[in-house]
Rosetta silent file (secondary structure, phi, psi, omega in degrees, C-alpha in Angstrom):
SEQUENCE: MSELGSFDFLAAQYIIQSHVSDDSFEDFRAWLCMQGKERFEAASSDVSSIADWLKRDDVDSVDGGEYVTLCLNAFRKAGGTEDDFYDQIEFADEIDFEMEWPDDKKGFEKRWPRLVKAFWNQERIDELNPE
SCORE:     score description
SCORE:     0.000 S_00000001
   1 L     0.000  -32.430 -178.089  128.525  100.179  145.729 S_00000001
   2 H   -64.644  -28.516  177.629  132.269  100.660  145.931 S_00000001
   3 H   -64.852  -20.008 -177.590  132.426   98.113  148.776 S_00000001
   4 H   -98.531   11.620 -177.146  131.157   95.517  146.301 S_00000001
   5 L   -88.113   63.237  178.874  133.853   96.221  143.721 S_00000001
   6 L  -130.397  165.223  179.711  135.775   92.982  144.030 S_00000001
   7 H   -62.472  -34.049  178.217  136.392   89.956  141.870 S_00000001
   8 H   -58.103  -41.014  179.752  134.207   87.823  144.155 S_00000001
   9 H   -73.832  -34.330  175.864  131.205   90.003  143.319 S_00000001
  10 H   -63.259  -46.432  178.496  132.067   90.067  139.623 S_00000001
  11 H   -64.504  -40.175  178.206  132.250   86.273  139.601 S_00000001
  12 H   -60.610  -42.992  178.971  129.020   86.028  141.619 S_00000001
  13 H   -62.681  -41.579  177.621  127.258   88.206  139.093 S_00000001
  14 H   -61.521  -46.222 -179.347  128.546   86.016  136.264 S_00000001
  15 H   -62.798  -44.132 -176.600  127.407   82.842  138.027 S_00000001
  16 H   -71.896  -44.421 -173.316  123.980   84.283  138.860 S_00000001
  17 H  -105.250   -2.541  176.030  123.258   86.060  135.576 S_00000001
  18 L    68.420   12.330 -178.838  125.408   83.989  133.186 S_00000001
  19 L  -165.079  152.758  176.161  127.030   87.124  131.763 S_00000001
  20 L  -146.229  144.175  173.838  128.993   90.126  132.945 S_00000001
  21 L  -150.198  172.191  178.440  129.900   93.547  131.534 S_00000001
  22 H   -56.381  -48.281 -177.797  130.866   96.901  133.034 S_00000001
  23 H   -67.228  -43.954 -177.898  127.257   98.109  132.975 S_00000001
  24 H   -68.675  -30.885  177.382  125.699   94.883  134.216 S_00000001
  25 H   -68.308  -39.970  176.273  128.248   94.694  137.063 S_00000001
  26 H   -63.640  -43.820  178.235  127.333   98.213  138.134 S_00000001
  27 H   -62.981  -39.938  178.852  123.629   97.314  137.962 S_00000001
  28 H   -61.971  -46.117 -179.876  124.257   94.128  139.952 S_00000001
  29 H   -65.853  -38.718  177.237  126.043   96.025  142.721 S_00000001
  30 H   -64.787  -42.904  177.922  123.304   98.688  142.802 S_00000001
  31 H   -58.960  -44.049 -179.619  120.670   95.950  142.990 S_00000001
  32 H   -63.874  -36.806  176.309  122.499   94.344  145.903 S_00000001
  33 H   -61.556  -33.499 -177.441  122.575   97.704  147.721 S_00000001
  34 L   -80.783   -0.208 -177.938  118.800   97.875  147.336 S_00000001
  35 L   -86.763    0.155  176.895  118.274   94.492  149.033 S_00000001
  36 L   100.432  159.431 -174.282  118.558   95.954  152.511 S_00000001
  37 H   -59.843  -45.121 -176.648  121.190   96.225  155.189 S_00000001
  38 H   -61.570  -47.998 -179.536  121.021   92.614  156.395 S_00000001
  39 H   -68.398  -40.227  178.542  121.476   91.077  152.945 S_00000001
  40 H   -59.972  -48.903 -178.306  124.104   93.642  151.963 S_00000001
  41 H   -65.957  -38.642  177.873  126.165   92.965  155.080 S_00000001
  42 H   -63.231  -45.457  179.644  125.806   89.204  154.718 S_00000001
  43 H   -66.387  -35.668  178.208  126.949   89.354  151.088 S_00000001
  44 H   -62.875  -34.267  178.230  129.808   91.682  152.016 S_00000001
  45 H   -80.460  -36.088 -177.543  131.027   89.041  154.473 S_00000001
  46 L  -152.991  101.872 -176.281  130.310   86.065  152.208 S_00000001
  47 H   -56.074  -28.007 -179.554  129.190   86.625  148.633 S_00000001
  48 H   -68.634  -14.424  178.628  127.767   83.089  148.558 S_00000001
  49 H   -63.471  -17.476  176.615  125.126   84.122  151.095 S_00000001
  50 H   -57.599  -33.197  179.230  123.153   85.493  148.137 S_00000001
  51 H   -65.471  -16.628  179.893  122.208   81.859  147.459 S_00000001
  52 H   -75.049  -22.339 -174.754  120.398   81.806  150.815 S_00000001
  53 L  -132.041  -23.931  177.752  117.692   84.223  149.695 S_00000001
  54 L   -84.000  127.771  179.046  117.780   84.800  145.923 S_00000001
  55 L   -93.286  145.550 -178.734  115.735   82.219  144.059 S_00000001
  56 H   -56.104  -36.006  179.976  116.798   81.008  140.626 S_00000001
  57 H   -66.546  -16.240 -177.746  113.396   82.024  139.231 S_00000001
  58 H   -99.797    6.012 -176.927  114.118   85.623  140.294 S_00000001
  59 H   -59.369  -37.280 -178.932  117.455   85.996  138.489 S_00000001
  60 H   -67.757  -15.477  178.643  115.889   88.017  135.667 S_00000001
  61 H   -91.378    2.293  178.397  114.753   90.622  138.204 S_00000001
  62 L   -77.012   95.477 -177.938  118.346   91.291  139.317 S_00000001
  63 L  -158.404  113.602  179.300  118.710   94.823  137.973 S_00000001
  64 L  -103.417   18.582 -176.982  119.762   97.909  139.863 S_00000001
  65 L   -58.898  -22.469 -179.186  119.751  100.187  136.842 S_00000001
  66 L   -89.702   -0.975 -174.682  117.073  102.348  138.425 S_00000001
  67 H   -57.457  -52.227 -178.860  119.072  102.917  141.629 S_00000001
  68 H   -65.677  -39.376  178.797  120.567  106.297  140.657 S_00000001
  69 H   -62.607  -41.866  178.188  117.267  107.410  139.124 S_00000001
  70 H   -59.517  -47.457  179.875  115.465  106.486  142.337 S_00000001
  71 H   -64.195  -42.579  178.783  117.944  108.495  144.407 S_00000001
  72 H   -61.621  -44.987  179.859  117.775  111.464  142.026 S_00000001
  73 H   -62.810  -39.345  176.954  113.967  111.503  142.116 S_00000001
  74 H   -64.412  -40.088  179.182  113.962  111.440  145.934 S_00000001
  75 H   -63.942  -42.073  177.819  116.460  114.307  145.955 S_00000001
  76 H   -63.171  -42.929  179.185  114.251  116.312  143.574 S_00000001
  77 H   -61.671  -29.038  178.529  111.172  115.683  145.728 S_00000001
  78 L   -82.293    1.178  175.254  113.123  117.077  148.668 S_00000001
  79 L   103.666    2.992 -179.834  113.663  120.282  146.674 S_00000001
  80 L   -87.193  167.549  177.400  117.076  119.677  145.124 S_00000001
  81 L  -106.571  163.545  179.143  118.112  120.019  141.521 S_00000001
  82 H   -60.782  -42.245  178.666  119.767  117.455  139.288 S_00000001
  83 H   -60.984  -44.240  178.511  122.972  119.508  139.195 S_00000001
  84 H   -62.009  -39.124  179.849  123.055  119.714  143.011 S_00000001
  85 H   -59.027  -53.386 -176.681  122.462  115.969  143.222 S_00000001
  86 H   -69.090  -27.841  176.130  125.399  115.074  141.005 S_00000001
  87 H   -66.024  -26.586 -176.591  127.614  117.680  142.690 S_00000001
  88 H   -92.169   -9.602 -179.365  127.119  115.860  146.011 S_00000001
  89 L   -78.261  132.023  172.653  127.874  112.363  144.767 S_00000001
  90 L  -100.239  101.635 -178.176  131.290  111.011  145.607 S_00000001
  91 L   -73.533  140.349  179.046  131.988  108.655  142.757 S_00000001
  92 L   -70.172  153.108  174.158  134.121  105.638  143.547 S_00000001
  93 L   -63.451  158.409  177.908  137.479  105.270  141.917 S_00000001
  94 L   -59.344  137.485 -177.965  137.591  103.042  138.890 S_00000001
  95 L   -72.670  130.007  178.698  137.569   99.433  139.962 S_00000001
  96 L  -140.173  109.292  178.817  140.914   97.747  139.505 S_00000001
  97 L  -147.130  159.936  178.055  141.414   94.230  140.781 S_00000001
  98 L   -71.819  135.754  178.431  143.035   91.023  139.742 S_00000001
  99 L  -115.718  111.675  178.745  140.729   88.719  137.828 S_00000001
 100 L  -108.035   72.744 -176.655  141.550   85.058  138.119 S_00000001
 101 L   -64.247  127.363  172.873  138.765   83.616  135.959 S_00000001
 102 L   -62.409  152.789 -178.021  138.332   79.893  136.413 S_00000001
 103 L   -75.218  -25.499 -174.643  138.699   77.902  133.206 S_00000001
 104 L  -159.076 -177.155 -178.766  135.413   76.055  133.550 S_00000001
 105 H   -56.221  -40.068 -179.154  132.447   75.237  135.772 S_00000001
 106 H   -60.596  -36.380  177.600  134.597   73.059  138.020 S_00000001
 107 H   -66.052  -40.287  175.971  136.855   76.035  138.720 S_00000001
 108 H   -66.639  -42.810  179.756  133.861   78.159  139.702 S_00000001
 109 H   -59.469  -37.052 -178.641  132.450   75.292  141.832 S_00000001
 110 H   -63.499  -37.459 -175.090  135.713   75.020  143.726 S_00000001
 111 H   -93.962  -36.293 -176.684  135.595   78.675  144.813 S_00000001
 112 L  -132.013   62.859 -172.642  131.831   79.409  144.974 S_00000001
 113 H   -61.035  -39.759 -178.483  130.069   76.022  145.296 S_00000001
 114 H   -65.714  -41.523  179.309  126.792   77.343  146.756 S_00000001
 115 H   -66.842  -43.273  179.463  126.360   79.936  144.021 S_00000001
 116 H   -62.394  -44.881 -179.729  127.160   77.458  141.264 S_00000001
 117 H   -60.442  -39.556 -175.957  124.745   74.884  142.698 S_00000001
 118 H   -81.109  -31.870 -167.263  121.959   77.450  142.931 S_00000001
 119 H  -128.235  -13.691 -173.972  122.441   79.456  139.722 S_00000001
 120 L   -57.949  129.036 -177.787  124.772   77.918  137.138 S_00000001
 121 L  -137.387   87.208 -174.416  122.972   77.821  133.792 S_00000001
 122 H   -59.637  -38.562  179.595  125.269   76.517  131.066 S_00000001
 123 H   -60.490  -44.892  179.632  122.646   76.889  128.343 S_00000001
 124 H   -69.498  -37.886  176.434  122.201   80.565  129.157 S_00000001
 125 H   -58.753  -47.188  179.537  125.968   81.096  129.472 S_00000001
 126 H   -62.760  -38.275  179.627  126.432   79.661  125.985 S_00000001
 127 H   -67.794  -43.900 -174.975  123.590   81.816  124.639 S_00000001
 128 H   -85.080  -16.451 -177.009  124.825   85.079  126.183 S_00000001
 129 L  -128.149   63.885 -178.055  128.534   84.500  125.616 S_00000001
 130 L   -65.088  144.004 -179.182  128.976   83.134  122.084 S_00000001
 131 L   -85.608    0.000    0.000  132.548   82.263  121.192 S_00000001
């Protein structure tokens, strides 16, 4: 997940889901990890590649919130304890990167045209981000 801690992925999550927060960004990155090696590597090279396989109708299913729970349950089934599980996790450093938010849709289109074309939903953006 730490490999996905960049502004490009934050912006991609905003474009795809029309909203971003600390928790939703973590869930988005966990979800992307769960999409398999090929998709993960493609997105790591070019975040816009997500538009090649994620369908707009599936945006509401973008949620990796169960990722840690899934890993913990597998660890327990293998005989480990919750304390042992968390003791073995190497948590990533806090994400710190420059955020150059575009002023409007045109700014997003200039940098991530494929994602904007596939996922931009102004109505939902307005609904989820009231001024």
